C-alpha positions in Angstrom: 44.2 56.2 130.6 46.8 58.4 132.3 49.6 56.3 130.7 48.1 56.8 127.2 47.7 60.5 127.9 51.3 60.7 129.0 52.4 58.9 125.8 50.5 61.3 123.7 52.0 64.2 125.4 55.5 62.8 125.0 54.9 62.2 121.3 53.5 65.6 120.7 56.4 67.2 122.7 58.8 65.2 120.6 57.2 66.3 117.3 57.2 70.0 118.5 60.9 69.7 119.5 61.9 68.2 116.2 59.9 70.9 114.3 61.5 73.6 116.4 64.9 72.2 115.9 64.4 71.8 112.1 63.1 75.4 111.9 66.1 76.7 113.8 68.6 74.7 111.8 67.2 75.6 108.4 65.2 78.8 108.1 62.6 78.6 105.3 63.1 80.8 102.2 61.1 83.9 102.3 60.5 83.8 98.6 61.1 81.7 95.4 64.0 84.0 94.5 67.5 82.7 94.4 69.1 82.8 97.9 72.4 84.7 98.3 74.3 84.5 101.5 76.9 87.0 102.5 79.3 86.6 105.3 78.5 89.8 107.1 76.0 92.7 107.1 78.0 95.2 105.1 78.3 92.8 102.2 74.6 92.1 102.5 73.8 95.8 102.1 76.1 96.1 99.0 74.5 92.9 97.6 70.9 94.1 98.1 71.7 97.5 96.3 72.9 95.4 93.2 70.3 92.7 93.5 67.3 94.9 93.7 64.2 92.8 94.1 65.4 89.8 92.0 67.3 87.9 94.7 66.9 87.2 98.4 70.0 88.3 100.3 70.8 87.3 103.8 73.8 87.9 106.1 75.3 85.0 108.1 76.9 87.1 110.8 74.2 89.2 112.4 74.3 92.9 113.3 76.7 93.8 116.1 78.6 90.6 116.0 82.4 90.4 115.6 83.2 88.8 112.3 87.0 87.9 112.6 86.5 85.0 115.1 82.9 84.1 114.3 82.0 80.5 114.6 79.3 79.2 112.3 76.2 77.6 113.9 74.3 74.5 112.7 71.7 76.9 111.3 74.4 78.7 109.3 75.6 75.4 107.8 72.1 74.5 106.8 71.6 77.8 105.1 74.8 77.4 103.2 73.6 74.0 101.8 70.3 75.7 100.7 71.9 78.8 99.1 72.4 79.5 95.4 75.4 81.7 95.9 77.8 82.7 98.8 79.5 86.1 99.0 82.6 86.6 101.0 85.1 89.5 101.4 88.3 87.5 101.3 91.9 88.9 102.2 91.9 86.6 105.2 88.9 88.2 106.9 86.6 85.3 107.3 89.0 82.4 107.9 86.0 80.5 109.4 84.2 80.7 106.0 86.4 77.9 104.7 84.5 75.3 106.8 81.3 77.2 106.0 81.7 77.1 102.2 83.0 73.5 102.4 79.6 72.5 104.0 77.8 74.1 101.1 79.0 71.5 98.7 78.6 72.7 95.1 77.2 76.2 96.0 79.5 78.7 94.2 81.3 81.3 96.2 82.4 84.7 95.1 85.2 86.6 96.8 84.6 90.3 96.3 88.2 91.5 96.9 89.5 89.2 94.2 91.6 91.1 91.6 92.2 94.1 94.0 95.6 95.3 95.0 95.4 95.2 98.8 97.2 97.3 101.4 99.4 95.3 103.7 99.2 95.3 107.5 102.0 97.0 109.2 102.6 94.8 112.2 105.3 92.3 113.4 102.7 89.6 113.8 100.8 90.2 110.5 103.6 91.7 108.4 103.1 91.0 104.7 99.4 90.0 105.1 96.7 92.0 103.4 94.4 94.4 105.3 90.9 93.0 104.6 88.9 96.2 105.3 88.8 97.5 101.7 85.1 98.3 101.8 86.0 101.2 104.2 87.0 103.4 101.3 84.1 104.2 98.8 86.7 104.0 96.0 87.5 100.4 96.8 83.8 99.6 97.4 83.1 100.2 93.7 85.3 97.2 93.0 83.0 95.1 95.1 79.9 96.4 93.3 81.4 95.3 89.9 82.1 91.8 91.3 78.5 91.6 92.6 77.0 92.6 89.3 79.0 90.0 87.4 78.3 87.2 89.9 74.5 88.0 89.9 74.4 88.0 86.1 75.9 84.5 86.1 73.5 83.3 88.7 70.5 84.9 87.1 71.3 85.6 83.4 67.9 87.0 82.6 68.5 89.8 85.1 72.0 90.7 83.8 70.9 94.2 82.5 69.0 94.9 85.7 72.0 94.1 87.8 74.3 96.3 85.6 71.8 99.2 85.9 71.6 98.8 89.7 75.4 98.6 90.0 75.8 101.8 87.9 73.3 103.7 90.1 74.9 102.6 93.3 78.4 103.4 92.0 77.1 107.0 91.3 76.1 107.1 95.0 79.6 105.9 96.0 81.2 108.6 93.8 79.1 111.3 95.4 80.0 109.9 98.8 83.6 109.9 97.9 83.5 113.6 97.0 81.5 114.4 100.2 84.0 112.6 102.5 87.0 114.1 100.7 85.5 117.7 101.2 84.6 116.9 104.9 88.0 115.5 105.8 89.8 118.4 104.2 88.7 120.5 107.1 91.0 118.7 109.6 94.2 120.6 110.3 97.3 118.9 108.9 98.8 118.4 112.5 95.7 116.5 113.6 95.3 114.2 110.6 96.0 111.1 112.6 93.2 108.6 113.0 93.5 106.6 116.2 91.2 103.6 116.4 91.1 100.2 118.3 91.5 98.1 115.2 93.7 99.0 112.2 90.5 98.9 110.0 90.9 102.3 108.4 94.0 101.7 106.3 92.1 102.1 103.0 90.2 105.2 104.2 93.4 106.7 105.5 95.4 106.0 102.4 92.7 107.3 100.0 92.0 110.5 102.0 95.3 111.7 103.3 95.3 110.5 106.9 97.8 108.7 109.0 96.6 105.7 110.9 97.4 104.5 114.5 95.7 101.7 116.4 95.8 99.5 119.5 95.8 96.2 117.5 96.1 95.4 113.7 93.1 93.1 113.6 90.2 92.3 115.9 91.3 88.6 115.9 94.1 89.7 118.2 92.3 92.4 120.2 94.6 92.0 123.2 96.5 95.2 124.1 100.1 94.8 125.2 101.5 97.3 127.7 104.2 98.3 125.2 101.7 98.9 122.4 99.4 101.0 124.7 102.3 103.0 126.0 103.5 103.7 122.5 100.1 104.9 121.3 99.6 107.1 124.4 103.0 108.7 123.6 102.0 109.3 120.0 98.7 110.8 120.9 100.3 113.1 123.6 103.2 114.2 121.4 101.1 114.8 118.3 98.4 116.5 120.5 95.7 114.4 118.7 92.4 115.7 120.0 90.4 112.5 120.0 90.7 108.8 119.8 88.0 106.2 118.7 86.9 102.6 118.8 84.7 100.2 116.9 81.2 99.0 117.8 82.2 95.3 117.9 84.9 95.4 120.5 85.3 96.8 124.0 86.4 100.5 124.1 87.8 100.2 127.6 91.5 100.3 126.5 91.0 103.1 124.1 89.2 105.2 126.8 92.4 104.6 129.0 94.5 105.9 126.1 92.4 109.0 126.0 92.6 109.6 129.7 96.4 109.1 129.9 97.2 111.2 126.8 94.9 114.1 127.4 92.8 113.4 124.4 89.1 112.7 124.6 87.1 109.6 123.4 85.6 110.8 120.2 82.9 108.1 119.7 82.2 104.6 118.2 82.9 103.7 114.7 81.0 101.0 112.6 83.3 98.9 110.5 82.6 95.1 110.5 78.9 95.4 111.2 76.1 97.8 110.3 73.8 99.2 113.1 70.2 98.3 113.5 67.8 99.9 111.0 67.1 102.8 113.5 70.8 103.3 114.2 73.4 105.7 112.7 74.9 103.1 110.3 72.1 101.0 108.8 73.7 101.1 105.4 77.3 101.3 104.1 76.7 104.9 102.9 75.4 105.8 106.3 78.3 103.9 108.0 80.8 106.0 106.1 79.0 109.3 106.8 78.7 108.5 110.5 82.4 107.5 110.8 83.6 110.6 108.9 81.4 112.9 110.9 82.9 111.6 114.1 86.5 112.0 112.6 85.9 115.6 111.6 84.2 116.5 114.9 87.0 114.9 116.9 90.1 115.9 115.0 89.1 119.4 114.3 88.6 120.0 118.1 91.0 121.3 120.8 92.6 118.2 122.6 90.5 117.1 125.5 87.5 119.2 124.7 84.2 118.7 123.1 83.9 120.1 119.5 
């Protein structure tokens, strides 16, 4: 009797374990809508604005995670095989996505930066390679929106007009944001128009809005600070009397706080770049992300060095 009971318990445990594993490896669809997977949360937000309620959109990399060195999980690979469309940024950002998309078989992949003239990274290690963070400028994000509308129209032809209308509305919001950011950043004195971050992720924003960019490392895939690079940045901040320096939410700000301490600047706050915040955070959408970042920039760079604004 005890043996039979033990056998039943083992069988039930095995079934539960298999069910749990299956559920974790391949989350069920939440609807009968076509499933669109994006590589990270910022692209998911863009996609949802264009998709409206016609598509189910998910992000592979979760909020707060670092995207450059991400390693796809078995669950991610199973989702890829079940998807109807995969959206990636390109420009060398998601090198891991090559294996990810290969596991998806015949699932089409759209690269949102395709057709865009990229800015190049200024670095000995990455010289000549494109900077992938084009979404950080509202002007460039409009290119992404056009790519999404076209891709969704091919995926779901009956919704083509709806996607076009959604894209047009969202681009109007991006144009309004562009004017808003340009007006806000114009308040920064010319001598302080140097944006110092951990990663060189603000090249497009700096280029399009008249700022100079300095950073500890060119891309987060490197994210190791050499003594020479830190000393050079400290000297730049001190000589230019830059009031504040910043870092991004997906990496440690320890080195940048040391730059602030050694240069006489202050640490001006945490940017969002590669990931949105939670829904109750300051950067739950791309529009909010841009406003949050620019608010920190204006507060930090319009201040007296070393003092709160």
